[in-house]
C-alpha positions in Angstrom: 11.2 95.1 -11.9 14.2 95.3 -14.1 14.9 91.5 -13.7 11.3 90.8 -14.7 11.8 92.9 -17.9 15.0 91.1 -18.7 13.4 87.7 -18.1 10.4 88.7 -20.3 12.8 89.8 -23.1 14.6 86.4 -22.8 11.4 84.5 -23.2 10.5 86.7 -26.2 13.9 85.8 -27.8 13.2 82.2 -27.2 9.8 82.4 -28.8 11.4 83.9 -31.9 13.8 81.0 -32.3 11.0 78.4 -31.8 8.7 80.3 -34.2 11.5 80.3 -36.8 11.7 76.5 -36.7 7.9 76.1 -36.8 7.5 75.1 -40.4 8.2 71.6 -42.0 10.4 73.0 -44.7 12.5 74.9 -42.3 12.9 71.8 -40.1 14.0 69.8 -43.1 16.6 72.4 -44.0 17.9 72.5 -40.4 18.1 68.8 -40.4 20.0 68.8 -43.7 22.4 71.5 -42.5 23.2 69.4 -39.4 25.1 67.2 -41.9 27.1 70.2 -43.1 27.1 73.3 -45.3 24.7 73.3 -48.2 24.1 75.5 -51.3 20.7 77.2 -51.6 20.2 75.1 -54.7 20.6 71.9 -52.7 18.1 73.1 -50.1 15.6 74.1 -52.9 15.8 70.5 -54.3 15.4 69.1 -50.8 12.3 71.1 -50.0 10.9 71.0 -53.5 9.9 74.7 -53.6 10.9 77.6 -55.8 13.9 79.6 -55.0 11.9 82.6 -53.7 10.2 80.4 -51.1 13.4 78.7 -50.0 15.1 82.1 -49.7 12.3 83.4 -47.5 12.6 80.4 -45.2 16.3 80.8 -45.0 15.9 84.5 -44.2 13.6 83.5 -41.2 16.2 81.1 -40.0 19.0 83.6 -40.4 17.1 86.4 -38.7 16.5 84.0 -35.7 20.2 83.3 -35.5 19.9 79.6 -36.5 21.8 79.7 -39.7 24.5 81.9 -41.3 25.5 82.2 -45.0 28.4 82.9 -47.2 28.4 84.0 -50.8 30.9 82.3 -53.1 30.7 83.5 -56.6 27.1 83.1 -57.7 26.2 80.7 -55.0 25.2 81.2 -51.4 26.1 78.5 -48.9 24.3 78.0 -45.6 25.4 76.3 -42.4 24.1 76.0 -38.9 25.3 78.9 -36.8 24.6 76.9 -33.6 24.7 73.2 -34.3 23.2 72.4 -30.9 19.8 73.3 -32.2 19.7 69.7 -33.4 19.4 68.7 -29.8 16.0 70.3 -29.8 15.0 67.8 -32.5 15.8 64.9 -30.1 13.6 66.5 -27.4 10.7 66.9 -29.9 11.1 63.2 -30.9 10.8 62.3 -27.1 7.6 64.4 -26.9 6.1 62.7 -29.9 7.0 59.2 -28.5 5.6 60.0 -25.1 2.4 61.4 -26.6 1.9 58.1 -28.4 2.0 56.0 -25.2 
């Protein structure tokens, strides 16, 4: 019984991570962060949304444990907390390619 609860909790945590990535703007930000640390203003320009919207997206990614941030003066810089999340992108591309066949 205890093992089933632990397993269910683990799947719940996995779902939170996948849900956090389930938005085109957040996927774009993750992809950009795979190339290195970026200022919030850079991510805002990339996504083409207002600062409030970008901040909300980044908060979702941070709460899921995908990104971390660091304040430097007036700017906040983000980086991937766990860069291996990009491996998931490769898997998604494989699914898309297989679906097209």
